[in-house]
C-alpha positions in Angstrom: 60.4 89.2 35.1 58.7 86.6 32.9 62.0 85.5 31.4 63.1 84.1 34.8 60.7 81.2 34.3 59.2 78.8 36.8 62.3 76.7 37.2 66.0 76.9 36.7 65.8 74.4 33.9 63.2 76.7 32.1 65.5 79.7 32.6 68.4 77.8 31.2 66.4 76.6 28.2 65.2 80.1 27.5 68.6 81.7 27.7 70.2 79.1 25.6 67.7 79.2 22.8 68.7 80.9 19.5 65.7 81.9 17.4 65.9 81.3 13.6 67.4 84.1 11.6 65.1 86.4 9.7 67.7 87.8 7.4 71.4 87.9 6.6 74.0 89.2 9.1 74.4 92.9 9.5 78.1 92.5 10.4 80.1 94.8 8.1 77.1 96.2 6.3 77.8 99.9 5.4 75.5 102.8 5.7 74.4 104.2 2.4 76.8 107.1 1.5 75.3 110.6 1.7 76.7 114.1 2.1 74.1 115.2 4.6 72.6 112.8 7.3 69.0 113.9 8.2 68.1 113.2 11.8 64.9 112.9 13.7 65.2 113.2 17.5 62.8 111.3 19.7 63.0 112.6 23.3 64.5 116.1 23.6 64.3 116.6 27.4 67.5 116.5 29.6 69.6 113.9 27.8 68.0 114.6 24.4 68.8 118.4 24.6 72.4 117.6 25.4 72.8 115.3 22.5 71.0 117.7 20.2 73.5 120.4 21.3 76.4 118.1 20.4 74.9 116.9 17.1 74.3 120.4 15.8 78.1 121.0 15.9 78.8 117.9 13.7 79.6 118.6 10.1 77.1 117.0 7.7 74.3 116.4 10.4 70.9 118.1 9.8 68.1 117.8 12.3 64.8 117.7 10.3 62.3 116.6 13.0 61.9 116.4 16.7 59.4 114.8 19.0 58.7 114.8 22.7 55.8 114.1 25.0 56.2 117.6 26.4 55.6 120.2 23.7 57.7 122.8 25.6 60.8 120.5 25.2 60.0 120.0 21.5 59.6 123.8 20.9 62.9 124.4 22.8 64.6 121.9 20.5 63.1 123.5 17.5 64.5 126.9 18.5 67.9 125.5 19.2 68.1 124.0 15.7 67.1 127.3 14.2 69.6 129.2 16.3 72.3 126.8 15.0 71.6 128.1 11.5 69.6 125.1 10.2 66.0 125.2 8.9 63.3 124.8 11.5 62.7 121.1 12.1 59.2 119.6 12.0 57.6 119.0 15.4 55.8 115.7 15.7 53.6 115.1 18.7 53.6 111.3 17.8 57.0 109.7 17.6 55.7 107.2 15.1 55.0 110.0 12.7 58.6 111.1 13.0 59.8 107.6 12.1 57.5 107.6 9.0 58.8 110.9 7.6 60.6 110.8 4.2 63.1 113.5 5.3 64.6 111.4 8.1 67.6 109.0 7.6 68.5 108.3 11.2 66.1 108.2 14.2 68.0 109.3 17.3 66.3 108.0 20.5 66.8 109.6 23.9 63.9 108.4 25.9 63.5 106.3 29.1 64.7 102.7 28.9 61.3 101.0 28.4 60.7 103.1 25.2 64.0 102.3 23.5 62.9 99.0 21.9 59.5 99.9 20.5 60.9 103.2 19.1 63.9 101.5 17.5 61.8 98.7 16.1 59.4 101.1 14.4 62.2 103.3 13.1 63.7 100.2 11.3 60.3 99.1 10.1 59.9 102.5 8.5 63.2 102.1 6.7 65.3 104.3 9.0 68.5 103.5 10.9 68.1 103.8 14.7 70.6 105.2 17.2 69.4 104.5 20.7 70.5 105.5 24.1 71.7 102.9 26.7 70.8 100.3 27.5 69.2 99.4 24.1 67.0 96.7 25.7 66.2 95.4 29.2 65.0 91.9 28.3 66.6 89.1 26.3 63.4 88.9 24.2 63.8 92.5 23.2 67.5 92.0 22.5 66.6 89.4 20.0 63.8 91.5 18.6 66.3 94.3 17.8 68.7 91.8 16.1 66.0 90.1 14.1 64.4 93.4 12.9 67.8 94.9 12.0 68.6 91.8 9.9 65.2 91.6 8.3 64.9 95.3 7.4 68.6 95.8 6.6 68.7 98.8 8.8 71.3 99.4 11.5 70.5 99.8 15.2 73.4 101.5 16.9 73.6 101.9 20.6 74.9 105.3 21.7 77.6 104.1 24.1 79.5 107.3 24.6 82.0 105.8 27.0 83.7 103.9 24.1 84.7 107.4 22.8 86.2 108.8 26.0 89.8 110.1 25.7 91.4 107.4 27.8 89.4 104.5 26.4 90.4 105.4 22.8 94.1 106.0 23.7 94.3 102.6 25.5 92.5 100.9 22.6 95.3 102.2 20.3 97.9 100.8 22.8 96.2 97.4 22.8 96.1 97.3 19.0 99.8 98.2 19.0 100.6 95.2 21.2 101.8 97.0 24.3 99.7 94.9 26.7 100.4 91.6 25.0 97.7 89.0 25.0 94.6 90.4 26.7 93.4 88.1 29.5 91.1 90.0 31.9 89.0 93.1 32.1 87.0 95.0 34.8 84.0 97.2 34.0 81.4 98.9 36.1 78.8 101.6 36.5 79.4 102.9 40.1 77.6 106.3 40.3 75.8 107.5 43.4 72.3 108.6 42.2 70.1 108.5 45.3 68.9 112.1 44.9 68.2 111.5 41.2 66.3 108.3 41.9 64.1 110.0 44.5 63.5 113.2 42.6 60.0 114.3 41.6 61.0 115.2 38.1 63.2 114.1 35.2 64.7 110.6 35.7 63.1 110.4 39.1 59.8 109.8 37.4 60.9 106.4 35.9 64.4 105.4 36.9 63.6 104.3 40.4 61.0 101.7 39.2 63.5 99.0 38.2 64.8 99.1 41.8 61.3 97.9 42.9 61.0 94.9 40.5 64.4 93.8 39.5 67.6 92.5 41.2 70.6 92.6 38.9 72.7 94.9 36.9 70.3 97.7 35.8 72.8 99.6 33.6 75.6 97.4 32.3 76.9 99.1 29.1 79.0 102.1 30.2 81.7 100.0 31.7 81.2 96.9 29.5 81.3 98.6 26.1 84.9 99.9 26.2 86.2 96.6 27.7 84.4 94.6 25.0 86.2 96.7 22.4 89.5 96.1 24.1 88.8 92.3 23.7 87.6 92.5 20.1 84.2 91.1 21.1 82.4 90.0 17.9 85.7 90.5 16.0 87.3 87.2 17.0 85.8 86.6 20.5 82.4 86.6 22.2 80.8 86.4 25.6 80.0 82.8 26.4 78.9 82.6 30.0 77.7 84.8 32.9 77.2 84.3 36.6 76.0 87.1 38.9 75.2 87.8 42.5 73.8 90.8 44.4 74.4 92.0 47.9 71.5 93.0 50.1 69.4 96.1 49.5 69.9 98.9 52.1 71.3 102.2 50.9 68.4 103.6 48.9 65.8 102.6 51.5 67.9 104.1 54.4 68.6 107.3 52.5 64.9 107.7 51.6 63.8 107.2 55.2 66.3 109.8 56.4 65.3 112.4 53.8 61.6 112.0 53.2 58.7 112.6 55.6 56.7 109.6 56.8 53.7 110.5 54.7 55.6 110.7 51.4 54.3 108.0 49.0 57.8 106.8 48.3 58.1 105.6 51.9 55.7 102.8 51.0 57.9 101.5 48.2 59.8 98.2 48.6 63.2 98.1 46.9 64.4 94.7 45.6 67.6 95.5 43.8 70.8 94.8 45.8 73.1 97.8 46.3 75.9 96.1 44.4 75.6 93.5 41.7 78.7 91.7 40.6 78.9 89.5 37.5 81.6 87.4 36.0 81.6 87.0 32.2 83.8 84.4 30.3 84.6 84.7 26.6 85.3 82.1 23.9 89.0 83.0 24.0 89.2 82.3 27.7 89.1 85.9 28.9 87.2 87.0 32.0 85.4 90.3 32.8 84.3 91.5 36.2 81.1 93.6 35.7 79.6 95.7 38.6 76.6 98.0 39.1 76.0 100.2 42.1 74.1 103.5 42.0 73.1 103.9 45.7 76.2 103.5 47.8 78.0 106.7 48.8 81.4 106.5 47.0 83.2 108.2 44.1 82.2 107.6 40.5 84.0 104.8 38.7 83.7 102.6 35.6 86.7 100.5 36.8 87.9 100.4 33.2 90.7 97.9 33.7 92.3 95.7 31.1 95.2 93.3 31.8 97.4 91.4 29.4 100.7 89.4 29.4 102.8 92.5 29.0 100.9 95.1 31.1 97.8 96.6 32.7 95.7 99.7 32.4 93.6 100.8 35.3 91.4 103.8 35.4 90.1 106.2 38.2 92.7 107.6 38.1 94.1 106.5 34.7 97.5 104.7 35.0 99.5 102.1 33.2 102.0 99.4 34.3 104.1 97.7 31.6 106.3 94.7 31.9 109.9 95.7 32.5 109.2 99.1 34.2 111.1 98.0 37.2 109.6 99.1 40.5 105.9 98.5 41.0 104.9 102.0 40.3 102.2 103.0 37.8 102.9 105.5 35.0 100.5 108.2 34.3 98.5 108.0 31.0 99.9 111.3 29.9 103.3 109.7 29.2 101.7 107.8 26.3 99.7 110.7 24.9 102.2 111.8 22.2 102.5 108.4 20.6 99.0 106.8 21.2 96.5 109.6 21.3 93.6 108.6 19.0 93.6 110.6 15.7 89.9 111.6 16.2 90.8 113.2 19.5 93.8 114.9 17.9 91.6 116.3 15.2 88.3 117.0 17.1 89.4 117.1 20.7 89.4 120.9 21.1 85.9 121.3 19.8 84.7 118.3 21.8 86.0 119.6 25.1 84.6 123.1 24.3 81.1 121.6 23.8 81.6 119.8 27.1 79.3 116.7 26.9 80.8 114.3 29.4 84.3 115.7 28.9 83.9 115.6 25.1 83.1 112.0 24.6 79.5 112.8 23.5 80.6 114.9 20.6 83.3 112.4 19.5 80.7 109.7 19.5 78.2 111.7 17.4 81.0 113.0 15.1 82.2 109.4 14.4 78.6 108.1 13.8 77.8 110.8 11.2 81.2 110.6 9.4 80.9 106.9 9.0 77.4 107.4 7.6 78.6 110.1 5.2 81.5 108.0 4.0 79.3 104.9 3.5 81.1 102.8 6.0 79.8 100.3 8.6 79.1 101.6 12.1 81.7 101.0 14.8 79.1 99.0 16.7 76.0 97.5 15.3 72.9 95.7 16.6 74.9 92.8 17.9 76.8 95.1 20.3 73.6 96.8 21.3 72.2 93.4 22.2 75.3 91.8 23.8 76.2 94.9 25.9 72.6 95.2 27.1 72.1 91.5 27.8 74.0 91.3 31.2 71.1 93.3 32.6 68.4 90.5 32.2 71.0 87.7 32.5 72.1 89.0 35.9 68.4 89.2 37.0 68.0 85.5 36.0 71.3 84.4 37.6 70.5 86.1 40.9 66.9 84.8 41.0 68.2 81.2 40.6 70.9 81.2 43.4 73.6 82.6 41.2 73.1 80.2 38.4 75.8 80.2 35.7 74.1 81.0 32.4 75.1 80.5 28.7 75.4 83.9 27.0 73.4 84.2 23.8 75.3 84.5 20.6 73.4 87.3 19.0 75.7 87.1 15.9 74.6 83.5 15.3 78.2 82.5 14.7 79.4 85.6 12.8 81.6 86.8 15.7 84.7 85.1 14.3 85.0 87.3 11.3 
């Protein structure tokens, strides 16, 4: 990666640089209030079809345009919109044309990682808000481009971090805000998800998701675990990430699995994988908190986002979800269900039955989409804006740089340019 630089000093200088602002902060800037939010979907393949299904059940959301590099996917999406009782959306072969349409308020981006930034940037340049799948960006340069364009155009860039809207995460957030865990001191976050068959597939994500394993060595997918923990810690609402250091173990699992499964003449057998099986990073915050952040998609083990938060009065630990509070007595965890009646999030109380029925990741996809559209309809700021999109994505390239320079501790960019204390 070019951002790594020719020396550790160059890498440090690059990471620590803050470009001049091109506009006022987007912190707290509301959406323009409207009864119906008109959406244009870019990318309606696997993930896009799932999100379209969820969005069509959201009150006040209308899909007016779709675009995909495969016409069959676009036509399937068009039919799904019509079946849901909405007018047939326009089908645009060129995603740029979709962003330029006058009947689109929000461009919803469900494409491979490398496409996120150019599509979000063009959407904002065309006067549209952008909602982009994770990670929003894979380089620090692109993180800053998203921030600068959002500030200059006065359009939001919201990263679609669905894990922030999972049932347990939202219940625990309520408990934290009620003070049950005391002063928050530490968190643990991860994306541990065995994906070897997906990475080696000849279709869908196998066509592009394996490539970063051949040219990067860091945390390739940081946001699913980090987003909820950042919310627990009020990042950009009184605290911010200030420093990161990362290291990777050796690469072995993906190569050995490939060699066991694929014949010797398969072209994939000639690939060299550079990304370590497990990447572990430590993040420090301005308020003296620490976060362990991990990534492993190739080791055979059960799924986990770790999702731990600890404070002076108690700890929550997920997978399975459990809580220990000061004064409980014996060192035995309590199940999360014991706290449901008092601390279940109101959105889950109101929309949980429909969310679970639709089924996207246990209901979190619908809750995320419902919340986004309702905030837009009410003329309120998004739960997370471009600064979260940048900061939650940044551990990807930062971990690459840290690993490349012998686990060099790096300053974490302040994408808010000082507005995190509001």
